[in-house]
Z-matrix of the N, CA and C atoms (Angstrom, degrees):
N
C 1 1.441
C 2 1.532 1 110.72
N 3 1.336 2 116.94 1 -35.22
C 4 1.464 3 121.29 2 178.50
C 5 1.522 4 110.70 3 -57.52
N 6 1.314 5 116.41 4 -45.74
C 7 1.464 6 120.80 5 -178.84
C 8 1.520 7 110.78 6 -68.88
N 9 1.323 8 118.04 7 -40.98
C 10 1.461 9 122.25 8 -179.46
C 11 1.530 10 111.99 9 -61.16
N 12 1.321 11 116.89 10 -27.48
C 13 1.460 12 120.89 11 -179.67
C 14 1.526 13 113.22 12 -93.87
N 15 1.335 14 117.08 13 4.05
C 16 1.458 15 119.95 14 174.55
C 17 1.514 16 115.81 15 121.75
N 18 1.322 17 118.01 16 -7.45
C 19 1.462 18 120.68 17 178.14
C 20 1.520 19 111.06 18 -74.03
N 21 1.297 20 115.81 19 163.95
C 22 1.461 21 121.65 20 179.51
C 23 1.527 22 110.54 21 -98.01
N 24 1.334 23 116.78 22 157.52
C 25 1.473 24 120.09 23 177.03
C 26 1.531 25 111.31 24 -61.03
N 27 1.288 26 115.72 25 163.43
C 28 1.465 27 123.04 26 176.37
C 29 1.526 28 112.56 27 63.97
N 30 1.343 29 115.85 28 33.48
C 31 1.469 30 122.05 29 175.01
C 32 1.519 31 113.67 30 64.12
N 33 1.298 32 117.85 31 26.95
C 34 1.457 33 121.52 32 -179.30
C 35 1.516 34 109.85 33 -105.93
N 36 1.322 35 115.90 34 164.91
C 37 1.449 36 121.24 35 176.95
C 38 1.522 37 112.16 36 79.10
N 39 1.316 38 115.16 37 -156.44
C 40 1.450 39 120.58 38 -175.75
C 41 1.521 40 109.93 39 -157.16
N 42 1.314 41 115.38 40 166.00
C 43 1.459 42 123.95 41 173.42
C 44 1.519 43 106.05 42 -118.27
N 45 1.311 44 116.68 43 136.79
C 46 1.455 45 119.53 44 178.43
C 47 1.528 46 110.99 45 -71.76
N 48 1.303 47 114.97 46 135.97
C 49 1.459 48 122.08 47 178.83
C 50 1.532 49 110.71 48 -53.76
N 51 1.334 50 116.53 49 -44.54
C 52 1.455 51 120.88 50 -177.95
C 53 1.526 52 111.50 51 -64.29
N 54 1.327 53 118.02 52 -32.14
C 55 1.469 54 121.33 53 178.01
C 56 1.530 55 110.17 54 -63.34
N 57 1.319 56 117.24 55 -42.13
C 58 1.465 57 121.45 56 177.77
C 59 1.535 58 109.50 57 -62.64
N 60 1.312 59 116.26 58 -45.42
C 61 1.470 60 120.99 59 179.06
C 62 1.523 61 110.51 60 -60.27
N 63 1.327 62 116.91 61 -45.97
C 64 1.465 63 121.75 62 -178.76
C 65 1.523 64 112.25 63 -61.59
N 66 1.337 65 117.11 64 -42.85
C 67 1.466 66 121.13 65 -179.58
C 68 1.529 67 110.52 66 -65.29
N 69 1.308 68 116.78 67 -42.33
C 70 1.467 69 120.32 68 179.01
C 71 1.526 70 110.63 69 -62.30
N 72 1.325 71 116.78 70 -41.90
C 73 1.471 72 120.28 71 177.74
C 74 1.525 73 111.31 72 -68.09
N 75 1.333 74 116.85 73 -41.97
C 76 1.461 75 121.40 74 -178.71
C 77 1.525 76 112.03 75 -58.92
N 78 1.317 77 116.32 76 -39.74
C 79 1.462 78 120.60 77 -179.45
C 80 1.534 79 112.71 78 -91.47
N 81 1.335 80 115.95 79 6.76
C 82 1.459 81 123.00 80 176.58
C 83 1.533 82 112.27 81 53.69
N 84 1.335 83 115.18 82 41.29
C 85 1.464 84 120.57 83 177.65
C 86 1.532 85 109.43 84 -76.55
N 87 1.300 86 116.00 85 147.43
C 88 1.467 87 120.69 86 -177.11
C 89 1.520 88 111.63 87 -94.29
N 90 1.306 89 115.80 88 48.10
C 91 1.457 90 122.10 89 179.63
C 92 1.525 91 108.08 90 -104.40
N 93 1.302 92 116.13 91 127.84
C 94 1.463 93 120.93 92 174.94
C 95 1.532 94 107.15 93 -83.29
N 96 1.336 95 116.93 94 72.70
C 97 1.462 96 121.80 95 -169.01
C 98 1.528 97 112.86 96 -64.27
N 99 1.318 98 118.26 97 -38.41
C 100 1.466 99 119.51 98 178.79
C 101 1.534 100 110.43 99 -61.53
N 102 1.325 101 116.29 100 -42.40
C 103 1.464 102 120.82 101 177.64
C 104 1.530 103 110.07 102 -65.90
N 105 1.317 104 115.83 103 -39.05
C 106 1.460 105 119.85 104 -178.62
C 107 1.525 106 111.42 105 -67.04
N 108 1.333 107 117.69 106 -36.69
C 109 1.463 108 119.78 107 174.34
C 110 1.534 109 109.36 108 -54.70
N 111 1.319 110 116.64 109 -41.72
C 112 1.468 111 120.97 110 179.81
C 113 1.527 112 111.10 111 -66.51
N 114 1.341 113 116.60 112 -43.06
C 115 1.465 114 121.40 113 -178.00
C 116 1.525 115 111.07 114 -59.13
N 117 1.316 116 117.56 115 -43.86
C 118 1.468 117 120.45 116 -177.47
C 119 1.526 118 112.47 117 -90.26
N 120 1.340 119 117.26 118 -1.17
C 121 1.460 120 121.03 119 174.20
C 122 1.514 121 115.33 120 80.17
N 123 1.315 122 117.68 121 28.66
C 124 1.463 123 120.83 122 178.22
C 125 1.518 124 108.93 123 -97.52
N 126 1.339 125 115.98 124 117.04
C 127 1.459 126 121.45 125 -178.22
C 128 1.523 127 112.58 126 -117.27
N 129 1.317 128 117.43 127 -12.56
C 130 1.463 129 122.08 128 -176.30
C 131 1.525 130 112.05 129 -74.81
N 132 1.319 131 115.40 130 154.67
C 133 1.472 132 121.11 131 173.52
C 134 1.526 133 110.56 132 -79.76
N 135 1.329 134 116.50 133 -26.11
C 136 1.461 135 121.93 134 179.37
C 137 1.531 136 107.87 135 -105.40
N 138 1.338 137 116.69 136 115.63
C 139 1.459 138 123.01 137 -175.73
C 140 1.531 139 109.06 138 -95.11
N 141 1.327 140 116.62 139 118.58
C 142 1.467 141 121.15 140 178.92
C 143 1.530 142 110.08 141 -75.95
N 144 1.312 143 116.71 142 171.82
C 145 1.459 144 121.49 143 178.94
C 146 1.532 145 110.99 144 -59.01
N 147 1.326 146 117.16 145 -46.28
C 148 1.461 147 120.56 146 -179.31
C 149 1.525 148 111.59 147 -61.34
N 150 1.334 149 116.95 148 -42.24
C 151 1.462 150 120.55 149 177.35
C 152 1.522 151 110.91 150 -66.00
N 153 1.324 152 116.32 151 -38.85
C 154 1.466 153 121.53 152 178.31
C 155 1.529 154 109.82 153 -59.94
N 156 1.319 155 116.10 154 -41.97
C 157 1.467 156 120.62 155 177.90
C 158 1.522 157 111.34 156 -62.65
N 159 1.324 158 117.15 157 -37.41
C 160 1.464 159 119.96 158 177.02
C 161 1.523 160 110.73 159 -59.32
N 162 1.313 161 116.83 160 -33.10
C 163 1.465 162 120.86 161 -178.85
C 164 1.521 163 113.23 162 -76.91
N 165 1.330 164 117.75 163 -39.42
C 166 1.454 165 119.39 164 -166.20
C 167 1.527 166 117.12 165 -122.80
N 168 1.321 167 119.17 166 -5.34
C 169 1.452 168 120.92 167 179.76
C 170 1.518 169 109.62 168 -85.65
N 171 1.332 170 117.11 169 131.23
C 172 1.456 171 123.43 170 176.78
C 173 1.530 172 112.98 171 53.58
N 174 1.352 173 117.85 172 57.48
C 175 1.459 174 119.71 173 -178.14
C 176 1.524 175 111.91 174 -65.26
N 177 1.311 176 115.15 175 146.52
C 178 1.454 177 120.86 176 177.17
C 179 1.517 178 110.98 177 -86.15
N 180 1.322 179 116.32 178 -169.34
C 181 1.449 180 120.42 179 -175.37
C 182 1.529 181 112.94 180 -90.78
N 183 1.329 182 118.32 181 -9.65
C 184 1.464 183 118.25 182 -178.94
C 185 1.522 184 111.40 183 -84.98
N 186 1.317 185 116.56 184 171.77
C 187 1.454 186 121.46 185 -174.22
C 188 1.515 187 113.79 186 -71.62
N 189 1.324 188 117.48 187 -11.32
C 190 1.455 189 120.26 188 -179.42
C 191 1.526 190 113.21 189 -96.29
N 192 1.329 191 118.66 190 0.15
C 193 1.464 192 121.44 191 -176.15
C 194 1.525 193 111.05 192 54.76
N 195 1.304 194 117.46 193 45.72
C 196 1.455 195 120.55 194 -175.64
C 197 1.526 196 111.17 195 -59.41
N 198 1.305 197 115.93 196 122.21
C 199 1.456 198 122.71 197 179.46
C 200 1.518 199 108.57 198 -125.30
N 201 1.302 200 118.17 199 128.76
C 202 1.460 201 120.45 200 -179.95
C 203 1.518 202 111.00 201 -82.78
N 204 1.306 203 114.99 202 156.66
C 205 1.452 204 120.48 203 177.29
C 206 1.524 205 110.53 204 -61.50
N 207 1.327 206 117.02 205 -36.38
C 208 1.461 207 120.90 206 179.79
C 209 1.524 208 110.79 207 -60.65
N 210 1.332 209 118.68 208 -45.60
C 211 1.461 210 120.06 209 -179.99
C 212 1.518 211 110.08 210 -68.07
N 213 1.333 212 117.73 211 -34.17
C 214 1.460 213 120.80 212 177.39
C 215 1.524 214 110.28 213 -62.41
N 216 1.319 215 116.42 214 -46.29
C 217 1.459 216 119.99 215 -179.27
C 218 1.527 217 110.91 216 -63.09
N 219 1.318 218 117.50 217 -39.05
C 220 1.456 219 121.66 218 179.33
C 221 1.521 220 110.63 219 -63.37
N 222 1.311 221 116.77 220 -47.11
C 223 1.469 222 120.74 221 179.65
C 224 1.511 223 109.97 222 -66.79
N 225 1.331 224 117.68 223 -41.87
C 226 1.447 225 121.63 224 -179.90
C 227 1.522 226 110.93 225 -59.38
N 228 1.337 227 117.33 226 -39.18
C 229 1.467 228 121.14 227 177.57
C 230 1.521 229 110.88 228 -62.64
N 231 1.324 230 116.42 229 -44.93
C 232 1.469 231 120.55 230 -177.37
C 233 1.517 232 112.49 231 -71.39
N 234 1.320 233 117.60 232 -22.28
C 235 1.462 234 121.02 233 -179.41
C 236 1.519 235 112.33 234 -92.17
N 237 1.313 236 118.51 235 -6.11
C 238 1.450 237 121.49 236 -174.42
C 239 1.521 238 111.62 237 -64.65
N 240 1.323 239 114.09 238 151.30
C 241 1.462 240 119.79 239 178.34
C 242 1.521 241 109.51 240 -80.78
N 243 1.310 242 116.84 241 130.72
C 244 1.466 243 120.69 242 178.52
C 245 1.505 244 109.53 243 -111.25
């Protein structure tokens, strides 16, 4: 999904914050994405791969997709290139 939204392969590049917002609105998803950016501490217009993972890896059951840093680190370890 990172690459489809404008990121580069191998965890490089970035996705524009507005692109994420636009896609969520286009598909009429019930995610309060602006609020969620605040919850996970993302303030940049350019979202890196690691920040992108904070948003969408291991989503919880609430409307904000709350993901803890601990679960992010666990998934990031398992996804690493060896």
